[in-house]
PyMOL commands that place a pseudoatom at each C-alpha (Angstrom):
pseudoatom trace, name=CA, resn=MET, resi=1, chain=A, elem=C, hetatm=0, pos=[0.000, 0.000, 0.000]
pseudoatom trace, name=CA, resn=VAL, resi=2, chain=A, elem=C, hetatm=0, pos=[1.177, 3.518, -0.804]
pseudoatom trace, name=CA, resn=ALA, resi=3, chain=A, elem=C, hetatm=0, pos=[-0.237, 6.165, 1.534]
pseudoatom trace, name=CA, resn=TYR, resi=4, chain=A, elem=C, hetatm=0, pos=[-0.036, 9.882, 0.895]
pseudoatom trace, name=CA, resn=ALA, resi=5, chain=A, elem=C, hetatm=0, pos=[-0.993, 13.086, 2.686]
pseudoatom trace, name=CA, resn=VAL, resi=6, chain=A, elem=C, hetatm=0, pos=[-0.305, 16.472, 1.124]
pseudoatom trace, name=CA, resn=SER, resi=7, chain=A, elem=C, hetatm=0, pos=[-1.715, 19.947, 1.669]
pseudoatom trace, name=CA, resn=GLU, resi=8, chain=A, elem=C, hetatm=0, pos=[-1.685, 23.373, 0.074]
pseudoatom trace, name=CA, resn=ASN, resi=9, chain=A, elem=C, hetatm=0, pos=[-2.934, 26.809, 1.148]
pseudoatom trace, name=CA, resn=ILE, resi=10, chain=A, elem=C, hetatm=0, pos=[-4.988, 28.425, -1.610]
pseudoatom trace, name=CA, resn=ASN, resi=11, chain=A, elem=C, hetatm=0, pos=[-5.937, 32.093, -1.464]
pseudoatom trace, name=CA, resn=ARG, resi=12, chain=A, elem=C, hetatm=0, pos=[-9.580, 31.425, -2.311]
pseudoatom trace, name=CA, resn=SER, resi=13, chain=A, elem=C, hetatm=0, pos=[-12.609, 30.655, -0.170]
pseudoatom trace, name=CA, resn=PRO, resi=14, chain=A, elem=C, hetatm=0, pos=[-13.719, 27.042, 0.367]
pseudoatom trace, name=CA, resn=GLU, resi=15, chain=A, elem=C, hetatm=0, pos=[-16.812, 27.839, -1.736]
pseudoatom trace, name=CA, resn=GLU, resi=16, chain=A, elem=C, hetatm=0, pos=[-14.527, 28.726, -4.659]
pseudoatom trace, name=CA, resn=VAL, resi=17, chain=A, elem=C, hetatm=0, pos=[-12.114, 25.791, -4.171]
pseudoatom trace, name=CA, resn=PHE, resi=18, chain=A, elem=C, hetatm=0, pos=[-14.432, 22.909, -3.315]
pseudoatom trace, name=CA, resn=PRO, resi=19, chain=A, elem=C, hetatm=0, pos=[-16.123, 22.537, -6.732]
pseudoatom trace, name=CA, resn=TYR, resi=20, chain=A, elem=C, hetatm=0, pos=[-12.698, 21.733, -8.210]
pseudoatom trace, name=CA, resn=LEU, resi=21, chain=A, elem=C, hetatm=0, pos=[-12.164, 19.003, -5.613]
pseudoatom trace, name=CA, resn=ALA, resi=22, chain=A, elem=C, hetatm=0, pos=[-15.639, 17.477, -5.635]
pseudoatom trace, name=CA, resn=ASP, resi=23, chain=A, elem=C, hetatm=0, pos=[-16.574, 17.523, -9.318]
pseudoatom trace, name=CA, resn=PRO, resi=24, chain=A, elem=C, hetatm=0, pos=[-14.531, 14.988, -11.305]
pseudoatom trace, name=CA, resn=MET, resi=25, chain=A, elem=C, hetatm=0, pos=[-15.390, 16.874, -14.494]
pseudoatom trace, name=CA, resn=ARG, resi=26, chain=A, elem=C, hetatm=0, pos=[-13.222, 19.728, -13.134]
pseudoatom trace, name=CA, resn=TRP, resi=27, chain=A, elem=C, hetatm=0, pos=[-10.187, 17.560, -12.375]
pseudoatom trace, name=CA, resn=ASP, resi=28, chain=A, elem=C, hetatm=0, pos=[-8.135, 19.088, -15.191]
pseudoatom trace, name=CA, resn=TRP, resi=29, chain=A, elem=C, hetatm=0, pos=[-5.635, 20.192, -12.521]
pseudoatom trace, name=CA, resn=MET, resi=30, chain=A, elem=C, hetatm=0, pos=[-4.792, 16.550, -11.846]
pseudoatom trace, name=CA, resn=ALA, resi=31, chain=A, elem=C, hetatm=0, pos=[-2.368, 14.395, -13.848]
pseudoatom trace, name=CA, resn=GLU, resi=32, chain=A, elem=C, hetatm=0, pos=[-3.347, 14.178, -17.472]
pseudoatom trace, name=CA, resn=GLY, resi=33, chain=A, elem=C, hetatm=0, pos=[-6.354, 11.964, -17.700]
pseudoatom trace, name=CA, resn=ARG, resi=34, chain=A, elem=C, hetatm=0, pos=[-9.932, 11.804, -18.862]
pseudoatom trace, name=CA, resn=THR, resi=35, chain=A, elem=C, hetatm=0, pos=[-12.996, 11.821, -16.660]
pseudoatom trace, name=CA, resn=ASP, resi=36, chain=A, elem=C, hetatm=0, pos=[-16.407, 10.538, -17.723]
pseudoatom trace, name=CA, resn=ARG, resi=37, chain=A, elem=C, hetatm=0, pos=[-19.449, 10.906, -15.486]
pseudoatom trace, name=CA, resn=LEU, resi=38, chain=A, elem=C, hetatm=0, pos=[-21.425, 7.671, -15.139]
pseudoatom trace, name=CA, resn=THR, resi=39, chain=A, elem=C, hetatm=0, pos=[-24.312, 9.057, -13.071]
pseudoatom trace, name=CA, resn=ASP, resi=40, chain=A, elem=C, hetatm=0, pos=[-26.482, 12.100, -13.718]
pseudoatom trace, name=CA, resn=GLY, resi=41, chain=A, elem=C, hetatm=0, pos=[-26.880, 15.160, -11.548]
pseudoatom trace, name=CA, resn=PRO, resi=42, chain=A, elem=C, hetatm=0, pos=[-24.565, 17.050, -9.226]
pseudoatom trace, name=CA, resn=THR, resi=43, chain=A, elem=C, hetatm=0, pos=[-21.802, 15.283, -7.329]
pseudoatom trace, name=CA, resn=ARG, resi=44, chain=A, elem=C, hetatm=0, pos=[-23.115, 13.618, -4.179]
pseudoatom trace, name=CA, resn=THR, resi=45, chain=A, elem=C, hetatm=0, pos=[-22.598, 10.409, -2.221]
pseudoatom trace, name=CA, resn=GLY, resi=46, chain=A, elem=C, hetatm=0, pos=[-23.069, 7.583, -4.717]
pseudoatom trace, name=CA, resn=THR, resi=47, chain=A, elem=C, hetatm=0, pos=[-21.956, 9.536, -7.807]
pseudoatom trace, name=CA, resn=ARG, resi=48, chain=A, elem=C, hetatm=0, pos=[-19.885, 7.349, -10.110]
pseudoatom trace, name=CA, resn=PHE, resi=49, chain=A, elem=C, hetatm=0, pos=[-17.377, 8.297, -12.757]
pseudoatom trace, name=CA, resn=ARG, resi=50, chain=A, elem=C, hetatm=0, pos=[-14.587, 6.757, -14.802]
pseudoatom trace, name=CA, resn=TYR, resi=51, chain=A, elem=C, hetatm=0, pos=[-11.086, 8.215, -14.543]
pseudoatom trace, name=CA, resn=SER, resi=52, chain=A, elem=C, hetatm=0, pos=[-8.710, 7.088, -17.314]
pseudoatom trace, name=CA, resn=PHE, resi=53, chain=A, elem=C, hetatm=0, pos=[-5.012, 7.895, -17.400]
pseudoatom trace, name=CA, resn=GLN, resi=54, chain=A, elem=C, hetatm=0, pos=[-1.637, 6.433, -18.302]
pseudoatom trace, name=CA, resn=GLN, resi=55, chain=A, elem=C, hetatm=0, pos=[0.874, 5.175, -15.796]
pseudoatom trace, name=CA, resn=ARG, resi=56, chain=A, elem=C, hetatm=0, pos=[4.321, 4.378, -17.125]
pseudoatom trace, name=CA, resn=GLY, resi=57, chain=A, elem=C, hetatm=0, pos=[2.851, 4.139, -20.615]
pseudoatom trace, name=CA, resn=LYS, resi=58, chain=A, elem=C, hetatm=0, pos=[0.067, 1.732, -19.670]
pseudoatom trace, name=CA, resn=PRO, resi=59, chain=A, elem=C, hetatm=0, pos=[-3.608, 2.772, -19.745]
pseudoatom trace, name=CA, resn=ILE, resi=60, chain=A, elem=C, hetatm=0, pos=[-5.492, 2.603, -16.449]
pseudoatom trace, name=CA, resn=ASP, resi=61, chain=A, elem=C, hetatm=0, pos=[-9.290, 2.903, -16.215]
pseudoatom trace, name=CA, resn=LEU, resi=62, chain=A, elem=C, hetatm=0, pos=[-10.804, 3.277, -12.762]
pseudoatom trace, name=CA, resn=GLU, resi=63, chain=A, elem=C, hetatm=0, pos=[-14.491, 3.357, -11.955]
pseudoatom trace, name=CA, resn=ILE, resi=64, chain=A, elem=C, hetatm=0, pos=[-14.784, 5.529, -8.869]
pseudoatom trace, name=CA, resn=GLU, resi=65, chain=A, elem=C, hetatm=0, pos=[-17.657, 6.166, -6.469]
pseudoatom trace, name=CA, resn=VAL, resi=66, chain=A, elem=C, hetatm=0, pos=[-18.064, 9.145, -4.158]
pseudoatom trace, name=CA, resn=THR, resi=67, chain=A, elem=C, hetatm=0, pos=[-18.435, 7.732, -0.633]
pseudoatom trace, name=CA, resn=GLU, resi=68, chain=A, elem=C, hetatm=0, pos=[-18.802, 11.006, 1.308]
pseudoatom trace, name=CA, resn=HIS, resi=69, chain=A, elem=C, hetatm=0, pos=[-19.830, 14.466, 0.193]
pseudoatom trace, name=CA, resn=GLU, resi=70, chain=A, elem=C, hetatm=0, pos=[-20.005, 17.411, 2.605]
pseudoatom trace, name=CA, resn=PRO, resi=71, chain=A, elem=C, hetatm=0, pos=[-20.395, 20.559, 0.476]
pseudoatom trace, name=CA, resn=ASN, resi=72, chain=A, elem=C, hetatm=0, pos=[-17.491, 23.005, 0.778]
pseudoatom trace, name=CA, resn=ARG, resi=73, chain=A, elem=C, hetatm=0, pos=[-15.744, 20.728, 3.312]
pseudoatom trace, name=CA, resn=ARG, resi=74, chain=A, elem=C, hetatm=0, pos=[-14.961, 17.162, 2.269]
pseudoatom trace, name=CA, resn=VAL, resi=75, chain=A, elem=C, hetatm=0, pos=[-15.338, 14.613, -0.504]
pseudoatom trace, name=CA, resn=ALA, resi=76, chain=A, elem=C, hetatm=0, pos=[-14.177, 10.994, -0.301]
pseudoatom trace, name=CA, resn=PHE, resi=77, chain=A, elem=C, hetatm=0, pos=[-14.064, 8.378, -3.014]
pseudoatom trace, name=CA, resn=LYS, resi=78, chain=A, elem=C, hetatm=0, pos=[-12.944, 4.833, -3.751]
pseudoatom trace, name=CA, resn=THR, resi=79, chain=A, elem=C, hetatm=0, pos=[-12.463, 2.627, -6.759]
pseudoatom trace, name=CA, resn=VAL, resi=80, chain=A, elem=C, hetatm=0, pos=[-15.270, 0.162, -7.361]
pseudoatom trace, name=CA, resn=SER, resi=81, chain=A, elem=C, hetatm=0, pos=[-13.979, -1.404, -10.572]
pseudoatom trace, name=CA, resn=ASP, resi=82, chain=A, elem=C, hetatm=0, pos=[-12.006, -4.604, -10.745]
pseudoatom trace, name=CA, resn=SER, resi=83, chain=A, elem=C, hetatm=0, pos=[-8.778, -2.920, -11.743]
pseudoatom trace, name=CA, resn=ALA, resi=84, chain=A, elem=C, hetatm=0, pos=[-5.091, -3.517, -11.163]
pseudoatom trace, name=CA, resn=MET, resi=85, chain=A, elem=C, hetatm=0, pos=[-5.178, -0.489, -8.861]
pseudoatom trace, name=CA, resn=ARG, resi=86, chain=A, elem=C, hetatm=0, pos=[-7.323, 0.384, -5.842]
pseudoatom trace, name=CA, resn=TRP, resi=87, chain=A, elem=C, hetatm=0, pos=[-7.477, 4.061, -4.924]
pseudoatom trace, name=CA, resn=ASP, resi=88, chain=A, elem=C, hetatm=0, pos=[-9.207, 5.522, -1.877]
pseudoatom trace, name=CA, resn=GLY, resi=89, chain=A, elem=C, hetatm=0, pos=[-8.906, 9.247, -1.358]
pseudoatom trace, name=CA, resn=VAL, resi=90, chain=A, elem=C, hetatm=0, pos=[-10.207, 12.280, 0.471]
pseudoatom trace, name=CA, resn=PHE, resi=91, chain=A, elem=C, hetatm=0, pos=[-10.090, 15.954, -0.464]
pseudoatom trace, name=CA, resn=SER, resi=92, chain=A, elem=C, hetatm=0, pos=[-10.891, 18.416, 2.297]
pseudoatom trace, name=CA, resn=ALA, resi=93, chain=A, elem=C, hetatm=0, pos=[-11.213, 22.196, 2.310]
pseudoatom trace, name=CA, resn=GLU, resi=94, chain=A, elem=C, hetatm=0, pos=[-10.736, 24.033, 5.598]
pseudoatom trace, name=CA, resn=PRO, resi=95, chain=A, elem=C, hetatm=0, pos=[-11.205, 27.808, 5.858]
pseudoatom trace, name=CA, resn=THR, resi=96, chain=A, elem=C, hetatm=0, pos=[-8.190, 29.788, 7.024]
pseudoatom trace, name=CA, resn=GLY, resi=97, chain=A, elem=C, hetatm=0, pos=[-7.733, 33.464, 7.670]
pseudoatom trace, name=CA, resn=THR, resi=98, chain=A, elem=C, hetatm=0, pos=[-6.486, 33.998, 4.128]
pseudoatom trace, name=CA, resn=GLY, resi=99, chain=A, elem=C, hetatm=0, pos=[-8.263, 31.329, 2.124]
pseudoatom trace, name=CA, resn=THR, resi=100, chain=A, elem=C, hetatm=0, pos=[-8.479, 27.547, 2.226]
pseudoatom trace, name=CA, resn=LEU, resi=101, chain=A, elem=C, hetatm=0, pos=[-6.226, 24.766, 3.431]
pseudoatom trace, name=CA, resn=VAL, resi=102, chain=A, elem=C, hetatm=0, pos=[-6.714, 21.906, 0.981]
pseudoatom trace, name=CA, resn=ARG, resi=103, chain=A, elem=C, hetatm=0, pos=[-5.708, 18.427, 2.082]
pseudoatom trace, name=CA, resn=SER, resi=104, chain=A, elem=C, hetatm=0, pos=[-5.413, 15.402, -0.164]
pseudoatom trace, name=CA, resn=THR, resi=105, chain=A, elem=C, hetatm=0, pos=[-5.013, 12.081, 1.630]
pseudoatom trace, name=CA, resn=GLY, resi=106, chain=A, elem=C, hetatm=0, pos=[-5.382, 8.538, 0.479]
pseudoatom trace, name=CA, resn=GLN, resi=107, chain=A, elem=C, hetatm=0, pos=[-3.923, 5.211, -0.337]
pseudoatom trace, name=CA, resn=ILE, resi=108, chain=A, elem=C, hetatm=0, pos=[-3.192, 3.277, -3.473]
pseudoatom trace, name=CA, resn=ARG, resi=109, chain=A, elem=C, hetatm=0, pos=[-2.978, -0.494, -3.522]
pseudoatom trace, name=CA, resn=LEU, resi=110, chain=A, elem=C, hetatm=0, pos=[-1.762, -2.450, -6.490]
pseudoatom trace, name=CA, resn=ARG, resi=111, chain=A, elem=C, hetatm=0, pos=[-3.005, -5.948, -7.185]
pseudoatom trace, name=CA, resn=GLY, resi=112, chain=A, elem=C, hetatm=0, pos=[-1.261, -9.089, -8.315]
pseudoatom trace, name=CA, resn=ILE, resi=113, chain=A, elem=C, hetatm=0, pos=[2.393, -9.027, -9.255]
pseudoatom trace, name=CA, resn=ARG, resi=114, chain=A, elem=C, hetatm=0, pos=[2.273, -5.212, -9.417]
pseudoatom trace, name=CA, resn=ARG, resi=115, chain=A, elem=C, hetatm=0, pos=[2.229, -5.120, -5.608]
pseudoatom trace, name=CA, resn=LEU, resi=116, chain=A, elem=C, hetatm=0, pos=[5.982, -5.657, -5.790]
pseudoatom trace, name=CA, resn=PHE, resi=117, chain=A, elem=C, hetatm=0, pos=[6.320, -2.117, -7.157]
pseudoatom trace, name=CA, resn=GLU, resi=118, chain=A, elem=C, hetatm=0, pos=[4.510, -0.397, -4.273]
pseudoatom trace, name=CA, resn=PRO, resi=119, chain=A, elem=C, hetatm=0, pos=[7.692, 0.339, -2.252]
pseudoatom trace, name=CA, resn=LEU, resi=120, chain=A, elem=C, hetatm=0, pos=[9.177, 2.061, -5.284]
pseudoatom trace, name=CA, resn=MET, resi=121, chain=A, elem=C, hetatm=0, pos=[6.078, 4.182, -5.920]
pseudoatom trace, name=CA, resn=GLY, resi=122, chain=A, elem=C, hetatm=0, pos=[5.745, 5.971, -2.573]
pseudoatom trace, name=CA, resn=GLY, resi=123, chain=A, elem=C, hetatm=0, pos=[7.884, 9.014, -3.322]
pseudoatom trace, name=CA, resn=GLU, resi=124, chain=A, elem=C, hetatm=0, pos=[6.559, 9.293, -6.859]
pseudoatom trace, name=CA, resn=VAL, resi=125, chain=A, elem=C, hetatm=0, pos=[2.929, 9.241, -5.662]
pseudoatom trace, name=CA, resn=ARG, resi=126, chain=A, elem=C, hetatm=0, pos=[3.527, 11.843, -2.936]
pseudoatom trace, name=CA, resn=ARG, resi=127, chain=A, elem=C, hetatm=0, pos=[5.416, 14.154, -5.316]
pseudoatom trace, name=CA, resn=GLY, resi=128, chain=A, elem=C, hetatm=0, pos=[2.670, 13.742, -7.907]
pseudoatom trace, name=CA, resn=GLU, resi=129, chain=A, elem=C, hetatm=0, pos=[-0.111, 14.529, -5.426]
pseudoatom trace, name=CA, resn=ALA, resi=130, chain=A, elem=C, hetatm=0, pos=[1.770, 17.618, -4.177]
pseudoatom trace, name=CA, resn=ALA, resi=131, chain=A, elem=C, hetatm=0, pos=[2.329, 18.789, -7.761]
pseudoatom trace, name=CA, resn=GLU, resi=132, chain=A, elem=C, hetatm=0, pos=[-1.379, 18.423, -8.504]
pseudoatom trace, name=CA, resn=LEU, resi=133, chain=A, elem=C, hetatm=0, pos=[-2.357, 20.624, -5.545]
pseudoatom trace, name=CA, resn=SER, resi=134, chain=A, elem=C, hetatm=0, pos=[0.248, 23.173, -6.664]
pseudoatom trace, name=CA, resn=ARG, resi=135, chain=A, elem=C, hetatm=0, pos=[-1.372, 23.211, -10.120]
pseudoatom trace, name=CA, resn=LEU, resi=136, chain=A, elem=C, hetatm=0, pos=[-4.794, 23.707, -8.521]
pseudoatom trace, name=CA, resn=LYS, resi=137, chain=A, elem=C, hetatm=0, pos=[-3.431, 26.603, -6.459]
pseudoatom trace, name=CA, resn=ALA, resi=138, chain=A, elem=C, hetatm=0, pos=[-1.846, 28.251, -9.503]
pseudoatom trace, name=CA, resn=MET, resi=139, chain=A, elem=C, hetatm=0, pos=[-4.984, 27.779, -11.556]
pseudoatom trace, name=CA, resn=LEU, resi=140, chain=A, elem=C, hetatm=0, pos=[-7.398, 29.170, -8.946]
pseudoatom trace, name=CA, resn=GLU, resi=141, chain=A, elem=C, hetatm=0, pos=[-5.207, 32.031, -7.798]
pseudoatom trace, name=CA, resn=GLY, resi=142, chain=A, elem=C, hetatm=0, pos=[-4.503, 32.966, -11.430]
pseudoatom trace, name=CA, resn=MET, resi=143, chain=A, elem=C, hetatm=0, pos=[-8.221, 33.283, -12.250]
pseudoatom trace, name=CA, resn=GLY, resi=144, chain=A, elem=C, hetatm=0, pos=[-8.591, 36.735, -10.724]
pseudoatom trace, name=CA, resn=GLY, resi=145, chain=A, elem=C, hetatm=0, pos=[-12.168, 37.065, -9.454]
pseudoatom trace, name=CA, resn=GLN, resi=146, chain=A, elem=C, hetatm=0, pos=[-13.476, 34.280, -11.701]
pseudoatom trace, name=CA, resn=ALA, resi=147, chain=A, elem=C, hetatm=0, pos=[-12.958, 31.122, -9.621]
for i in range(1, 147): cmd.bond("trace and resi %d" % i, "trace and resi %d" % (i + 1))
show_as sticks, trace
zoom trace
């Protein structure tokens, strides 16, 4: 298992930040991938989507379900597909005096023979998660009053 916990202060209110955490269709700040919504309506507990990306040149498709949804505070999700990777994660948004403290925590578990690579992935996963929050910060703070 590879666990990660990263955070970033973003100079925007939780109401401006949270939609980019909770709505998979707005995950363009994450590693290059494609998100397809599988359920209709706004994001809520039970919403399902497919997140497709490449890892080391190999395509990965994850069907993900939102397991918790507290507007402007917290969203949790887990993979529900039978994939080579299991991903459970939480994004939280906590108001601060100058904006929002965003936390991204979770764990990734590989299945089968790929589990042997987990010890090698830890640093890469943590650096990648931190880079994604930095991209979100740059994107939202660069939007002027339009977040």
